C-alpha positions in Angstrom: 4.4 54.2 65.6 7.1 55.9 68.2 10.2 53.0 69.1 11.4 53.2 72.3 14.6 51.5 72.4 16.9 50.2 75.8 20.7 49.8 75.6 22.1 47.8 78.3 25.8 48.8 78.4 28.0 46.6 80.3 31.5 45.8 79.0 31.1 48.3 76.0 31.4 51.6 78.2 32.3 53.9 74.9 30.6 55.5 71.7 33.2 54.7 69.9 33.3 51.6 67.7 30.2 50.3 68.8 28.2 48.4 66.9 25.3 47.4 69.0 24.4 51.2 70.0 25.0 52.6 66.6 22.1 50.1 65.5 20.1 51.6 68.2 20.9 54.9 66.7 19.4 54.1 63.6 16.0 52.0 64.6 14.9 53.8 67.1 12.9 57.2 68.3 14.0 57.6 71.5 16.7 55.8 73.8 17.0 55.2 77.5 20.3 54.3 78.2 21.2 51.8 81.2 23.9 50.4 83.2 23.5 47.5 86.0 25.9 47.6 88.7 24.7 44.0 90.4 26.0 42.7 87.3 29.6 43.6 88.3 30.7 39.9 89.9 30.1 37.2 87.2 31.8 34.1 88.8 29.5 31.6 90.8 28.4 34.3 93.0 27.1 37.3 91.4 26.7 39.8 93.7 26.6 44.5 94.4 29.9 46.1 93.7 30.4 46.1 97.5 32.2 43.4 97.4 34.8 45.1 94.8 37.8 46.3 95.8 38.1 50.2 96.3 40.3 50.1 93.0 37.8 48.2 90.3 35.0 50.1 92.2 36.7 53.2 92.0 37.5 52.9 88.0 35.0 51.8 87.3 32.5 55.0 88.5 35.4 56.9 86.5 34.1 55.0 83.5 31.0 55.7 83.8 31.2 59.0 84.3 33.5 60.0 81.4 30.2 57.6 79.1 27.7 59.7 81.1 30.1 62.7 79.2 30.0 61.3 76.2 26.3 60.5 76.2 26.1 64.3 76.7 27.6 65.4 73.8 24.9 64.4 72.0 21.9 65.3 74.8 22.2 61.8 76.0 22.3 60.1 79.8 23.2 57.1 81.3 21.3 56.0 83.8 22.5 53.5 86.2 20.7 51.0 88.4 22.3 49.2 91.7 19.8 46.3 90.6 19.1 43.4 89.1 18.5 44.5 85.7 15.8 41.5 85.5 13.9 44.1 88.1 15.4 47.0 86.3 14.7 46.7 82.7 11.4 45.0 83.0 10.5 48.2 85.3 11.2 50.8 82.3 9.4 48.4 79.9 6.7 48.8 81.9 7.0 52.7 82.4 8.4 53.7 79.4 6.7 51.4 76.6 9.8 50.1 75.4 10.4 48.2 71.9 13.7 47.5 71.4 16.5 46.1 73.4 20.0 46.4 72.4 23.0 45.3 73.7 27.0 44.0 73.1 27.7 40.4 73.1 28.9 38.9 76.3 30.7 36.3 77.4 29.7 36.1 81.0 27.2 33.0 81.6 25.1 35.0 84.1 24.9 37.9 82.2 23.6 36.0 79.3 21.0 33.9 81.5 19.4 37.5 82.0 19.2 38.3 78.4 17.3 35.1 77.6 15.3 35.9 80.2 14.1 38.5 79.2 14.2 37.4 75.4 11.6 34.9 76.8 9.7 36.6 79.2 9.1 39.6 76.4 9.1 37.9 73.2 6.7 40.7 71.8 9.8 42.6 71.7 13.1 43.2 69.5 16.1 41.9 71.1 19.2 43.3 69.1 23.2 41.9 70.5 26.7 42.8 69.0 29.9 41.5 68.9 32.0 44.5 70.3 34.2 42.9 72.6 36.4 40.8 70.0 38.6 40.9 67.1 36.2 38.5 65.0 32.8 38.5 64.5 31.9 34.0 65.3 31.2 34.1 61.0 35.1 34.8 60.4 36.6 31.9 62.3 37.4 28.6 60.8 36.1 26.7 62.8 32.3 26.0 64.6 32.2 27.4 68.1 32.1 23.8 69.0 35.3 23.1 67.6 37.5 25.7 69.3 40.6 24.2 69.5 41.9 22.6 72.7 44.6 24.5 73.2 45.7 28.7 72.0 48.3 27.0 69.6 45.7 25.0 68.0 43.9 28.2 67.2 46.5 30.7 66.8 47.6 28.2 64.0 44.7 27.8 62.6 44.4 32.1 62.3 47.1 32.6 60.9 47.2 29.6 58.8 44.0 31.1 56.6 45.1 34.6 57.2 41.7 35.4 58.6 43.3 38.5 60.3 43.0 39.8 56.8 39.3 39.5 58.1 39.4 41.8 61.0 37.1 44.7 60.4 38.3 48.0 60.9 36.9 49.9 63.8 33.6 51.4 63.3 32.9 55.3 64.0 31.1 56.7 66.6 27.4 58.0 65.8 26.7 61.0 64.4 23.5 61.0 66.4 21.5 59.7 69.1 17.7 59.3 70.0 16.4 62.1 72.1 16.7 60.3 76.0 13.6 59.0 77.3 12.9 60.9 81.0 13.6 58.2 83.4 12.7 59.8 86.7 15.7 59.3 88.5 18.4 60.7 90.8 21.5 61.8 89.9 23.4 58.6 89.7 26.8 59.8 91.0 25.1 60.9 94.1 23.4 57.4 94.8 26.4 55.6 93.7 28.6 57.2 96.5 26.4 57.1 98.8 26.6 53.5 98.8 30.2 53.3 97.8 31.9 56.7 99.5 35.3 57.4 97.7 38.1 55.6 99.0 40.6 58.2 100.6 43.2 55.9 101.3 44.1 54.9 97.2 45.4 56.9 94.5 44.6 55.4 91.2 47.4 53.9 88.9 44.6 54.5 85.9 41.7 57.1 85.4 38.8 55.4 84.1 36.9 56.6 80.5 37.5 55.9 77.0 39.0 59.5 77.0 41.8 58.1 79.9 41.5 54.9 77.8 41.8 56.0 74.3 44.8 59.2 75.7 47.2 56.1 76.9 46.6 54.5 73.4 47.6 57.6 71.8 50.9 58.0 74.4 52.1 54.2 74.5 52.4 54.4 70.8 53.7 57.4 70.4 56.8 56.9 71.9 58.6 53.4 70.7 58.3 51.4 73.5 56.2 48.9 71.5 59.3 47.6 69.0 61.5 46.7 72.6 57.9 45.3 74.3 58.9 41.4 73.9 61.8 42.4 75.8 60.2 44.1 79.0 56.8 42.4 79.2 57.5 40.5 81.8 58.4 43.2 84.3 56.9 43.1 87.2 57.1 46.9 88.6 56.2 50.5 87.0 54.4 51.7 83.7 56.0 51.2 80.7 57.5 47.4 80.5 53.9 46.5 79.1 51.5 47.8 77.1 48.6 48.6 79.7 45.5 48.2 77.5 44.2 46.3 79.7 42.0 48.7 82.2 40.5 50.4 79.2 40.2 47.0 77.0 38.4 45.1 80.3 35.5 47.1 80.4 35.3 48.3 77.0 36.3 51.6 77.1 38.7 51.3 74.8 38.0 48.8 71.7 39.8 46.2 71.1 40.2 46.5 67.5 40.9 50.4 67.9 44.2 48.8 69.6 44.9 46.6 66.6 44.6 49.7 64.6 46.8 52.2 66.0 49.1 49.0 66.8 49.0 48.6 62.8 49.5 52.1 62.3 52.9 51.9 64.3 54.5 49.3 62.3 53.6 51.4 59.2 55.0 54.2 60.4 58.3 52.6 62.7 58.2 49.3 61.2 57.5 46.0 62.3 60.2 43.6 64.6 59.2 40.2 66.8 57.9 42.8 69.5 54.7 44.5 68.0 54.0 41.1 66.2 54.0 39.8 70.3 51.5 42.7 71.3 49.3 41.3 68.8 50.3 37.4 69.7 48.9 39.1 73.3 45.6 40.5 71.8 45.4 36.9 70.3 45.6 35.2 73.4 42.7 37.5 75.0 40.7 36.4 71.6 41.0 33.0 72.5 39.7 32.8 75.9 36.8 34.9 74.9 35.9 32.4 72.2 36.8 30.1 74.6 34.7 31.3 77.5 32.0 31.6 75.1 31.9 27.9 74.2 32.8 26.6 77.7 29.3 29.7 79.4 29.2 28.2 82.9 32.0 24.9 83.0 34.3 28.7 83.3 33.7 28.6 86.6 33.6 24.6 86.9 36.4 23.1 89.8 37.1 20.5 87.6 37.4 22.8 84.5 36.4 21.8 81.0 38.5 18.3 81.0 36.4 17.3 84.1 38.8 16.2 85.7 38.9 17.6 89.3 42.6 18.7 90.7 43.7 17.4 94.2 43.4 20.8 96.0 40.8 21.8 98.6 40.3 25.2 101.1 42.2 25.8 104.2 41.5 29.1 105.5 43.8 30.8 106.6 46.5 29.7 103.6 43.4 31.6 101.9 43.7 35.1 104.0 47.6 34.9 104.6 47.6 34.2 100.3 45.8 37.0 100.0 47.4 39.8 102.0 50.6 38.8 101.1 51.9 36.8 104.4 53.2 33.7 102.8 56.4 31.9 103.4 57.4 33.3 99.6 58.8 36.7 99.6 57.9 37.4 95.8 54.4 36.2 95.9 53.9 38.5 99.2 54.9 41.6 97.1 53.4 40.7 94.0 50.2 40.5 96.6 50.7 43.6 98.4 51.6 45.3 94.8 48.0 43.8 94.1 46.1 45.2 97.0 47.5 48.8 96.8 46.8 49.1 93.4 44.4 47.2 91.9 46.3 46.2 89.4 49.1 43.1 89.0 51.7 42.1 85.7 51.1 39.3 83.8 54.2 37.8 85.3 53.2 38.0 88.7 49.4 36.6 87.9 51.1 33.4 87.5 53.6 33.4 90.0 50.5 33.9 92.5 48.1 31.5 90.7 51.3 28.6 90.8 51.2 29.2 94.1 48.4 29.5 95.3 47.4 25.9 93.6 50.9 23.9 93.8 52.2 25.8 96.8 49.4 25.5 99.0 47.0 23.1 97.3 44.0 25.6 97.3 41.7 25.3 95.0 42.6 28.0 91.7 38.2 29.5 92.4 39.0 31.1 94.9 42.0 32.6 93.9 40.2 33.0 90.7 37.2 34.7 92.6 39.6 37.1 94.5 41.5 38.3 91.5 37.8 39.0 90.2 37.5 41.3 93.1 40.3 43.6 93.3 41.5 43.6 89.5 40.5 46.8 87.7 41.6 45.0 84.4 39.2 42.0 85.8 37.9 40.2 82.2 35.9 37.0 82.9 37.4 34.8 79.9 40.8 36.2 80.2 40.4 35.6 84.0 39.0 32.2 84.8 40.3 30.9 81.7 43.8 31.8 82.5 43.6 30.1 86.0 42.0 27.3 84.8 44.8 27.3 82.8 47.3 27.3 85.7 45.7 24.5 87.9 45.4 21.9 84.9 42.1 21.8 84.1 41.6 23.9 81.4 43.4 25.2 77.3 46.6 23.9 77.7 47.5 20.1 76.7 50.5 19.6 78.9 48.8 20.2 81.6 49.4 22.0 85.0 51.7 24.5 84.6 53.8 25.1 88.3 56.4 27.5 88.8 59.9 26.8 90.5 59.2 30.5 92.7 63.3 30.4 93.6 63.8 30.2 89.6 61.6 32.9 89.0 62.7 35.2 91.4 66.4 35.0 90.2 65.2 35.7 86.9 62.5 38.7 87.4 64.2 40.0 90.6 67.2 39.4 91.1 68.2 41.9 93.3 65.3 41.6 94.9 64.2 45.2 94.1 60.8 44.4 93.6 60.1 42.4 96.8 61.7 44.7 99.0 59.3 47.7 97.7 56.3 45.8 98.7 57.2 43.3 101.3 60.2 44.9 103.4 57.4 44.8 106.2 56.9 41.7 106.4 58.7 38.8 109.0 59.1 35.7 106.4 59.7 32.3 106.6 62.8 31.3 104.8 62.0 29.0 102.2 63.9 25.5 103.3 60.9 25.7 106.3 57.9 25.0 104.2 56.8 21.0 103.5 55.5 19.5 101.0 52.7 21.2 99.7 54.6 24.7 100.7 53.7 25.8 103.9 55.6 26.3 107.2 56.0 23.1 109.0 
């Protein structure tokens, strides 16, 4: 019997360190490699990528082109459909007599619901999924998933106390070969994509999508001594070297998190470990925590009352929201952050914390709308990290001390003491003085 496999790519846009793809390579005779753009937005309302920023769409397009090139090296090709996986996969199962389906395990509730629906609808087929987006396998964690600690600190202590980090597997090599492609009668997907989403002429990409660009950035970062000073520079607001900038490729799986850890460990062996190199690992653990947090809480990741079922005293004010989006609030530092985000599709970690704190605490807005806006804009959007961090800042997530409310004046003095960041990004705005805002942070 001819075994025909379908591999559903999602946030694993690489052939390197891809356990699910290796399984497919070993088990089937022919293989269809599929990406469905309909699943791009994983928040409360999934939609086609037209709702995403030009920066995010174009970074994804470059990532898919790179994946297609990786597959071409094996005599394979990428099939891209701008439709629901339920429709696309059902059609491919019928036309090509699919016998095996593969994917990387996903944290998104929407993606998991689709996978479960397919598994029920086509129960006679073989369904395989592997974890490729995390450092650990579930069985390696020192607790059952429903016993995930309520805070990152508790998670990190358990991981480090029990030396679980020694169990992290080395990244897997790319497959030596892939099964032959099935003959899928599609137009060139690049043509279809560009007809729906013409490339923007007024944007200059900050990062180039794809595994090749991600690997080059990874090698370049550790070829310099930036990692040895990371802890001192990581809270920068602008520039390319103050932080690792791995997140764009890590988010869509063009880079493997285990490959990043491997490079970090090699750097420490060559140059020496210090607090800064540890802090890079510390940030990878933060990301890891939110992945398992998302797996545990599923759709509650998007709930107004969060995981604690305690609704914050906020609401939605359309005018405030629109002004926050475009960077026209009474807070120069927030305006600069939002303009930077809109212009580049990227925002520093410190900037993300500040705009979220302002959104919830100064402007009194429903945190979910802020999280959804960043989902549309960020080229490094990750469902668990984005929504988990917004819950954390809003006081409805993984923080036993409650919400995080930043003093924006103090933050500006610490992180932009000379006003250079504000000048660069918000100099074209006529801003109200801070003293003219009322108790909820809006002009009197």
